[in-house]
C-alpha positions in Angstrom: -36.4 7.1 -14.2 -32.9 6.1 -15.2 -30.9 5.1 -12.1 -27.6 5.4 -13.8 -26.6 8.9 -14.8 -23.7 11.2 -15.1 -24.0 14.1 -12.6 -21.0 16.2 -13.7 -19.3 17.1 -17.0 -16.9 19.7 -15.6 -13.1 19.5 -15.7 -12.8 18.6 -12.0 -11.6 15.0 -11.2 -14.5 12.6 -11.7 -15.4 9.8 -9.3 -17.5 6.8 -10.3 -19.6 5.7 -7.3 -20.8 2.1 -7.7 -23.3 0.8 -5.1 -26.7 -0.8 -5.3 -28.1 0.9 -2.2 -29.4 4.5 -2.8 -28.6 5.6 0.8 -24.9 4.7 0.4 -24.8 6.6 -2.9 -26.5 9.6 -1.3 -24.0 9.7 1.6 -21.1 9.6 -0.8 -22.7 12.2 -3.1 -23.1 14.6 -0.2 -19.5 14.1 0.9 -17.9 14.5 -2.5 -20.1 16.5 -4.9 -18.7 19.9 -3.9 -15.2 18.9 -5.0 -15.6 16.3 -7.7 -17.6 15.4 -10.7 -19.7 12.4 -9.8 -20.9 9.4 -12.0 -23.3 6.8 -10.5 -23.9 3.1 -11.3 -26.2 0.9 -9.3 -24.9 -2.4 -10.7 -21.6 -3.9 -12.0 -22.1 -4.1 -15.7 -23.2 -0.5 -15.9 -20.1 0.5 -13.9 -17.8 -1.2 -16.5 -19.6 0.5 -19.3 -19.2 4.0 -17.8 -15.5 3.4 -16.9 -14.8 2.2 -20.4 -16.8 4.9 -22.1 -15.6 8.1 -23.7 -15.1 10.0 -20.4 -13.6 7.5 -18.0 -13.5 8.5 -14.3 -10.3 9.4 -12.4 -11.2 7.2 -9.5 -13.8 4.4 -8.6 -15.5 4.0 -5.3 -16.8 0.4 -5.6 -19.1 -1.6 -3.4 -18.1 -5.3 -3.0 -21.4 -7.0 -2.4 -23.9 -6.3 -5.3 -26.4 -8.5 -7.0 -25.3 -9.9 -10.4 -21.7 -8.8 -11.1 -20.0 -8.1 -7.7 -17.3 -5.6 -7.0 -14.4 -8.1 -7.4 -15.5 -8.9 -11.0 -15.9 -5.2 -11.8 -12.4 -4.6 -10.5 -11.0 -7.6 -12.4 -12.5 -6.4 -15.7 -11.3 -2.8 -15.3 -7.7 -3.8 -14.3 -7.5 -6.2 -17.3 -8.4 -3.6 -19.8 -5.4 -1.2 -20.7 -7.8 1.7 -21.0 -8.9 1.4 -17.4 -6.1 -0.4 -15.7 -4.6 2.8 -14.3 -7.8 4.0 -12.6 -7.4 3.7 -8.8 -10.2 1.6 -7.3 -11.3 2.0 -3.7 -13.5 -0.7 -2.3 -16.3 0.5 0.0 -17.5 -2.5 2.0 -18.7 -4.0 5.2 -16.0 -6.7 4.7 -13.3 -6.7 7.4 -11.7 -10.1 6.7 -8.1 -10.0 5.8 -8.6 -12.8 3.2 -11.1 -10.7 1.4 -8.9 -7.6 1.4 -6.0 -9.7 0.1 -8.2 -10.8 -2.7 -9.1 -7.2 -3.6 -5.6 -6.0 -3.4 -4.4 -8.9 -5.6 -6.8 -7.8 -8.3 -5.3 -4.3 -8.3 -7.5 -2.4 -5.7 -5.8 0.6 -4.3 -7.6 0.7 -0.9 -10.5 -0.5 1.3 -13.0 1.8 3.1 -15.2 0.0 5.6 -18.9 0.7 6.0 -20.4 2.5 7.8 -17.9 4.8 6.3 -16.4 8.0 7.9 -17.0 10.9 5.5 -13.8 12.7 6.4 -11.9 9.4 5.9 -13.5 9.0 2.5 -12.6 12.5 1.5 -9.0 12.1 2.7 -8.4 8.7 1.0 -10.0 9.9 -2.2 -7.8 13.0 -2.2 -4.7 11.0 -1.5 -5.3 8.4 -4.1 -6.2 11.0 -6.8 -2.9 12.8 -5.9 -0.9 9.6 -6.1 -2.5 8.8 -9.4 -1.7 12.3 -10.7 1.9 11.9 -9.6 2.2 8.4 -11.2 0.9 9.7 -14.4 3.3 12.7 -14.3 6.2 10.4 -13.5 5.3 8.0 -16.3 5.1 10.9 -18.7 8.6 12.1 -17.6 9.9 8.6 -18.0 8.4 8.4 -21.5 9.9 11.8 -22.4 13.3 10.8 -21.1 13.1 7.6 -23.2 12.4 9.6 -26.3 15.3 11.9 -25.6 17.7 8.9 -25.3 16.4 7.5 -28.6 16.8 10.8 -30.3 20.4 11.0 -29.1 21.2 7.4 -30.1 20.4 8.2 -33.8 22.3 11.5 -33.9 25.8 10.7 -32.6 28.3 13.5 -32.8 31.5 12.1 -34.4 34.9 13.6 -35.0 38.5 12.4 -35.4 41.8 13.8 -34.3 45.4 12.9 -34.9 47.5 11.9 -31.9 48.1 15.6 -30.9 44.4 16.4 -30.8 44.2 18.2 -34.2 40.7 17.7 -35.7 40.8 15.8 -39.0 37.1 15.0 -39.5 33.6 16.0 -38.2 30.2 14.6 -39.2 26.9 16.5 -39.9 25.7 16.1 -36.3 28.9 17.8 -35.1 28.3 20.8 -37.5 24.7 21.0 -36.4 25.5 20.8 -32.7 28.5 23.1 -32.3 27.6 25.6 -35.0 31.1 25.4 -36.7 31.6 24.7 -40.4 34.0 22.0 -41.2 36.5 24.5 -42.5 36.5 26.4 -39.2 37.5 23.3 -37.1 39.5 21.0 -39.3 43.1 21.6 -38.5 42.3 23.1 -35.2 42.8 21.2 -31.8 39.8 20.0 -29.8 40.6 22.8 -27.3 38.3 24.9 -29.5 35.4 23.1 -27.8 36.7 23.2 -24.3 34.5 24.7 -21.5 36.8 26.7 -19.1 34.3 26.0 -16.3 34.4 22.2 -16.7 35.6 20.2 -13.7 39.3 20.8 -12.9 41.5 17.9 -13.9 38.9 16.3 -16.2 40.8 16.9 -19.4 44.1 15.9 -17.8 42.5 12.6 -16.8 41.0 12.2 -20.3 44.3 12.6 -22.1 46.2 10.4 -19.6 43.8 7.7 -20.3 43.7 7.8 -24.1 47.4 8.4 -24.5 47.9 5.2 -22.6 45.8 3.4 -25.2 42.7 3.0 -23.1 39.1 4.0 -24.0 37.7 7.0 -22.0 34.1 7.4 -21.3 32.4 10.3 -19.5 30.0 13.2 -19.5 31.2 16.8 -19.4 30.4 20.2 -20.8 31.7 21.8 -24.0 31.2 25.2 -25.7 29.5 25.8 -29.1 30.7 28.5 -31.4 28.2 30.9 -30.0 29.4 30.2 -26.4 26.4 28.1 -25.3 27.3 25.4 -22.8 26.3 21.9 -23.9 26.6 18.6 -22.2 28.0 15.5 -24.0 28.3 11.9 -23.1 31.5 11.1 -24.8 33.4 7.9 -25.8 36.9 8.4 -27.1 38.7 5.3 -28.6 42.4 5.3 -29.5 43.0 3.7 -33.0 46.4 1.9 -33.0 48.8 1.1 -35.8 50.2 -2.4 -36.2 53.1 -1.5 -34.0 50.8 -0.4 -31.3 51.4 3.3 -31.7 48.4 5.7 -31.7 47.4 6.6 -35.1 44.3 8.7 -34.3 41.4 9.1 -31.9 37.7 8.8 -32.7 35.3 10.7 -30.5 31.7 9.5 -30.5 29.4 11.6 -28.4 25.8 12.3 -27.7 24.3 15.6 -26.8 22.6 15.0 -23.4 22.0 18.7 -22.6 18.2 18.0 -22.6 18.7 15.1 -20.2 20.8 17.1 -17.8 18.3 20.0 -17.8 15.4 17.6 -17.5 17.1 16.0 -14.4 17.5 19.5 -13.0 13.8 20.3 -13.6 12.7 17.1 -11.9 15.0 17.9 -9.0 13.4 21.4 -8.9 9.9 19.9 -8.9 10.7 17.7 -6.0 12.7 20.2 -3.9 11.4 23.1 -1.8 12.9 26.3 -3.3 13.4 28.1 0.0 14.9 25.4 2.3 16.3 23.0 -0.3 14.6 20.1 1.5 12.6 17.5 -0.5 9.0 18.7 -0.9 5.6 17.1 -0.6 5.8 15.6 -4.1 9.0 13.8 -3.1 7.6 12.7 0.2 4.6 11.0 -1.5 7.1 9.3 -3.9 9.2 8.1 -1.0 6.2 6.9 0.9 5.0 4.9 -2.1 8.5 3.2 -2.3 9.1 2.8 1.4 6.6 0.1 2.5 6.1 0.1 6.2 7.5 3.4 7.6 7.3 5.9 10.4 6.2 9.5 9.5 6.2 12.6 11.7 4.5 15.9 10.7 5.8 19.0 12.5 3.8 22.3 12.3 4.9 25.8 13.5 2.2 27.1 15.7 0.8 30.6 14.8 3.3 31.1 12.0 1.1 33.6 10.3 1.6 35.8 13.4 5.3 35.6 12.9 4.9 36.8 9.4 2.5 39.6 10.4 4.6 40.9 13.4 8.2 40.3 12.1 7.7 40.5 8.3 7.8 37.9 5.5 11.6 38.1 5.2 12.0 37.1 8.8 9.3 34.5 8.4 11.4 33.0 5.5 14.5 33.0 7.8 12.5 31.1 10.4 11.5 28.5 7.8 15.0 28.2 6.5 16.5 27.8 10.0 14.0 25.2 11.0 14.6 23.2 7.8 18.4 23.2 8.5 17.8 22.2 12.2 15.5 19.4 11.3 17.9 17.9 8.8 20.8 18.2 11.3 18.9 16.9 14.3 17.4 13.9 12.4 20.8 12.9 11.1 21.0 9.3 9.8 17.7 8.3 11.4 15.3 10.3 9.2 14.9 12.5 6.1 13.4 16.0 6.6 10.9 17.4 4.2 9.1 20.8 3.9 5.6 19.8 2.7 4.1 23.3 2.5 3.8 26.6 4.3 4.7 26.0 7.9 4.4 22.3 7.7 7.5 20.0 7.8 7.8 16.2 7.9 10.3 13.6 9.0 10.3 10.1 7.4 12.3 7.3 9.1 14.8 5.5 7.0 14.7 1.8 6.6 11.6 1.3 8.5 12.9 2.6 11.8 12.2 1.9 15.5 8.9 3.5 16.7 10.3 4.2 20.2 13.4 5.7 18.9 11.6 7.8 16.4 9.3 9.2 19.2 12.3 10.1 21.2 13.7 11.9 18.2 10.5 13.9 17.7 10.4 14.8 21.4 14.0 16.0 21.4 13.5 18.0 18.2 10.5 19.8 19.7 12.3 20.6 22.9 15.4 21.9 21.0 13.3 23.9 18.5 11.4 25.6 21.3 14.4 26.2 23.5 16.6 27.9 21.0 15.5 31.2 19.6 15.9 31.9 15.9 18.3 34.8 15.3 16.9 37.2 12.7 19.2 40.1 13.2 17.6 42.6 15.5 14.9 40.1 16.4 15.2 36.8 18.3 12.1 34.8 17.5 10.9 31.9 19.7 8.6 29.4 18.2 6.4 26.6 19.4 5.7 23.5 17.3 3.2 20.6 17.4 3.8 17.1 15.8 1.8 14.1 14.8 3.3 10.6 14.3 2.1 7.6 12.4 3.9 4.2 12.4 2.9 1.5 9.9 2.0 1.1 6.2 -1.7 2.1 6.5 -2.0 5.7 5.0 0.8 7.2 7.1 0.5 10.7 5.5 -3.3 10.9 6.4 -2.9 9.4 9.8 0.1 11.6 10.8 -2.0 14.7 9.7 -4.9 13.4 11.9 -2.7 12.9 14.9 -1.2 16.4 14.4 -4.6 17.9 14.2 -5.7 16.1 17.4 -2.5 17.2 19.1 -3.3 20.8 18.3 -6.8 20.4 19.6 -5.6 18.9 22.8 -2.7 21.4 23.1 -0.2 18.5 23.3 3.4 18.7 22.0 2.8 15.6 19.9 0.5 12.5 19.5 1.0 9.2 18.0 -1.8 7.9 15.8 -3.4 4.8 17.2 -6.8 3.2 16.8 -7.5 3.9 20.4 -7.3 7.6 19.8 -10.8 7.3 18.3 -10.0 10.0 15.7 -12.5 8.3 13.4 -15.2 8.6 16.2 -14.3 12.3 16.5 -14.9 12.9 12.8 -18.2 10.9 12.9 -19.3 13.3 15.6 -18.3 16.1 13.3 -20.4 14.7 10.6 -23.4 14.2 12.9 -23.3 17.8 14.1 -22.6 19.1 10.7 -25.8 17.5 9.4 -27.7 18.9 12.4 -26.3 22.4 11.7 -27.2 22.2 8.0 -30.8 21.1 8.9 -31.1 23.9 11.5 -30.0 26.6 9.0 -32.5 25.3 6.5 -35.3 25.3 8.9 -34.5 28.7 10.6 -33.6 27.0 13.9 -30.3 29.0 14.3 -31.5 31.9 16.5 -30.0 34.7 18.7 -30.6 34.7 22.5 -30.1 38.1 24.0 -28.2 38.6 27.3 -28.6 42.0 29.0 -25.5 44.1 29.7 -25.8 46.5 32.8 -24.4 50.0 33.1 -22.7 49.9 36.5 -23.2 53.6 37.0 -27.0 53.1 37.5 -27.6 49.3 37.4 -29.9 49.6 34.3 -29.9 47.4 31.2 -28.4 49.5 28.4 -27.5 46.9 25.7 -27.6 43.3 24.8 -25.2 40.6 23.5 -26.7 38.3 20.9 -25.6 34.8 21.6 -26.1 32.0 19.0 -28.3 29.1 19.9 -29.7 26.1 18.0 -33.2 24.9 18.5 -33.4 21.1 17.8 -36.4 19.3 16.2 -38.0 18.8 19.6 -37.8 22.4 20.5 -34.9 22.1 23.0 -32.3 24.8 23.1 -28.8 23.6 22.2 -25.9 25.6 23.8 -23.0 26.8 21.6 -21.1 23.5 21.9 -21.7 23.0 18.1 -19.7 26.0 17.1 -16.4 24.1 17.0 -17.9 21.7 14.5 -19.2 24.6 12.5 -15.7 26.0 12.2 -14.2 22.7 11.2 -16.9 22.0 8.6 -16.9 25.5 7.1 -20.4 26.3 8.2 -19.6 29.0 10.7 -19.8 32.0 8.3 -23.4 30.9 7.3 -24.3 30.8 11.0 -22.8 34.3 11.5 -24.8 35.7 8.5 -28.1 34.4 9.8 -27.5 35.8 13.3 -26.5 39.2 11.9 -29.6 39.3 9.7 -31.9 38.4 12.7 -30.3 41.0 15.0 -30.6 43.7 12.5 -34.3 42.9 12.1 -34.8 43.0 15.9 -33.2 46.5 16.3 -36.4 48.4 16.0 -37.8 46.4 19.0 -35.3 47.8 21.5 -32.9 50.7 22.1 -29.2 50.8 22.8 -26.4 48.7 21.2 -26.5 45.0 20.2 -23.3 43.0 20.3 -22.5 40.3 17.8 -19.7 37.8 18.0 -17.4 37.3 15.0 -14.5 35.0 14.4 -11.5 35.2 12.1 -13.3 32.9 9.7 -15.9 35.6 9.4 -13.4 38.4 8.9 -11.4 36.7 6.2 -14.4 35.4 4.3 -15.2 38.0 1.6 -18.8 37.1 1.2 -19.4 37.4 5.0 -17.6 40.8 5.1 -19.7 42.1 2.2 -22.9 40.8 3.9 -22.0 42.6 7.1 -21.2 45.8 5.3 -24.4 45.7 3.5 -26.4 45.4 6.7 -24.4 48.0 8.6 -24.9 50.5 5.8 -28.7 50.5 6.3 -30.0 53.6 8.0 -29.8 53.6 11.8 -28.0 50.2 12.0 -24.3 50.7 12.0 -24.2 53.0 15.1 -26.1 50.4 17.2 -23.9 47.4 16.4 -20.9 46.3 18.5 -18.8 43.6 16.7 -17.0 41.4 19.2 -13.8 39.6 18.3 -12.2 37.0 20.6 -8.8 38.1 21.5 -7.0 34.9 20.3 -9.0 34.8 17.1 -7.3 37.8 15.5 -3.7 37.4 16.5 -2.7 35.3 13.5 -4.6 37.6 11.1 -3.8 40.9 12.4 -3.6 42.8 9.1 -7.0 41.3 8.0 -8.6 42.3 11.3 -7.2 45.8 11.0 -8.6 46.3 7.5 -12.0 44.9 8.6 -12.2 47.2 11.6 -11.4 50.3 9.6 -14.0 49.4 7.0 -16.8 48.7 9.5 -16.1 51.7 11.6 -16.9 53.7 8.5 -20.5 52.6 9.0 -20.4 53.9 12.7 -20.2 50.5 14.4 -18.1 49.8 17.6 -15.7 47.0 18.3 -15.1 44.9 21.4 -12.3 42.4 22.2 -14.0 39.4 23.9 -12.2 37.2 26.6 -9.5 39.8 27.0 -6.8 38.7 29.4 -6.9 35.0 28.3 -4.3 35.3 25.6 -1.9 37.8 23.9 -3.2 40.9 25.6 -1.3 43.3 23.4 -2.5 46.8 24.2 -0.5 48.3 21.3 -2.3 46.4 18.7 -5.7 47.1 20.4 -4.8 50.8 20.3 -4.0 50.6 16.5 -7.3 48.8 15.9 -9.2 51.6 17.8 -11.1 49.1 20.0 -14.0 50.6 21.9 -14.7 47.9 24.6 -12.6 45.3 26.4 -14.6 42.4 27.7 -12.5 41.0 30.6 -12.3 37.2 30.4 -14.7 35.3 32.5 -12.0 33.2 34.2 -10.7 36.5 35.7 -14.1 37.7 36.8 -15.3 34.4 38.3 -12.2 34.3 40.6 -12.0 37.9 41.4 -13.2 37.3 45.0 -11.1 34.4 46.0 -8.0 35.0 43.9 -5.9 38.1 44.5 -4.1 37.6 41.3 -7.4 37.9 39.4 -8.2 41.1 41.1 -4.8 42.6 40.3 -5.1 41.6 36.6 -8.6 43.1 36.5 -7.3 46.4 38.0 -4.5 46.6 35.5 -6.8 46.0 32.5 -9.3 48.7 33.8 -6.6 51.2 34.4 -4.9 50.6 31.0 -8.3 50.7 29.1 -9.2 53.9 30.8 -5.9 55.5 29.8 -6.4 54.3 26.1 -10.0 55.6 26.0 -11.6 52.2 26.1 -14.5 51.0 28.2 -14.6 47.7 30.1 -17.2 45.0 30.4 -17.1 42.2 33.1 -18.3 38.8 31.8 -19.6 35.9 33.8 -20.9 37.9 36.8 -22.5 35.1 38.8 -23.2 36.6 42.2 -23.9 39.8 44.1 -20.4 39.6 45.7 -18.7 39.5 42.3 -20.9 42.4 41.0 -20.0 44.5 44.0 -16.3 43.9 43.4 -16.7 44.7 39.7 -18.4 48.0 40.6 -15.6 48.8 43.1 -12.9 48.2 40.5 -14.6 50.7 38.2 -15.5 48.3 35.4 -18.1 50.2 33.2 -20.5 47.3 32.3 -21.4 43.9 33.6 -23.2 40.8 32.2 -23.7 37.3 33.6 -26.4 34.9 34.9 -26.7 36.9 38.1 -27.8 39.9 36.1 -29.8 38.2 33.4 -29.7 34.9 31.4 -29.8 34.8 27.6 -33.4 34.8 26.4 -35.0 34.6 22.9 -36.2 38.2 23.3 -34.9 41.3 24.9 -36.1 42.0 28.5 -37.7 45.3 27.4 -36.8 48.6 25.9 -33.7 50.0 27.6 -34.0 53.4 28.9 -31.2 56.0 29.4 -32.0 58.0 32.4 
């Protein structure tokens, strides 16, 4: 079997993986195959052949230590060949020594990734270097085109002569071609025939004062062609003097630079955010590449989609515009503000910067943004933001993004990226659990456990909630702590589909309703929605299913949730809001969604005996739900005292360990007496 083979011939970016150890290759393939075409080489000479072949890769992941030709020699050969010199090379190695890294960078390597590698780090660095390579090629192309434009104008100068009063006496072919006039139409006329009335005030006065004084004038300005088109010319006007020093005539030699001006405007547009006028992500990447050691802060607007949903896209744009203006004003001379996409902004320190001062700047910006509401006419919108900061030259964009993500997870205003944050360990843990989830899905070890729900009118089990559990290789039951990883690694919708399928199969074994938990990931995933709709459409299924949505899950995607609820209610199913009381608690939106059940958050129920506030909140929820035609469920009922209080408050249903723990099968067939 040939060990070296091309695994992809599609137009996606192609990565050449070079490693003599199959397990390393396998790990990289699993991490990258979904997004990139992959070529594999298990020794150095083969890597050089593939890279210099008819379809060279866009990036090389290169092991350093290999038998025969090592990675440094492969790098040297590729960088010395003009055909492959521009391909970014990332060394994947166990080498930590600075001297070895210096050696690799001196040969032209773009980055080092240390084994054992972190899959998310590999993905992030690969994506970053592919983007930088794309930007470099694009800029090189623009520079080449600009050079071609300059050459073209150099060989096609526009020349005309005038007498001392500005009357045209001669024009060349380039003049005729450029301005559209015949020679007969302009000779004998003054050069005012070309004047653009919108040109800068005072420009022509300065021009004439200069040349009438016998000096040469140079400048760029706009003129008008015969058809009224505005063109830009780079003009040099030379006075020609008689022997006595008097001006005999003027010679104007100009170049049509309209294409250059428009090209500069285009480049400016491509590096400028259209809404806020701030530099965009492309410009940030360019500035980071030129800046050397720098400090970068990323600032994200929390729950911005909710602002768009509740206040409208126009007000959402006003919020973005206002924040962009505030960031630029508040950063002043210390930093440059950028809008790098959607609700994400950045601040890049100027001239390296002081980390302590930059942190104070970010802290003050967050406080001011959150304390000053944004005026959108009838609406005054308050916002919350989260930030991540990275100081240093090592991948500031990636590390600032990681710090921002960790700050959001920990619900902190901002975090500064440091090695002590153990972000890499966090992502390794994600990879570990991602692999366990993938294996459990393949082996059918993702199963529902059923927790009974009691009707408080008669104390009988009348329905169940299907709770997701994982069974490990040794048969142990894993609680749902893995669900967060499933969301971050885009496996959650697959988990949901397998639970829905198993619950639907189990329906004939019991009576009453079965509750299934959904997340916003499920609701906005078209494949999952179609799968659920197909299952609910089966005879006798839809009317026995309750779909539960966690209250906080749907707030940012209200419109998608509304459409989903309407569609599924067409199959007869009911809806519950889980953990109600823990977040937004907007009864108006619940009424519009036509929710059937409110499941009162466990933190309220668990404290309902000892905390008077919890009892008051529960009473308010029960009263409001009853008035809106919704039924209530108490979660986390852990004792007889709590259950007695729940019944006293008039809550319709109860569930919790006191009443029944989740089990792989239902406790029996519910009866309605």
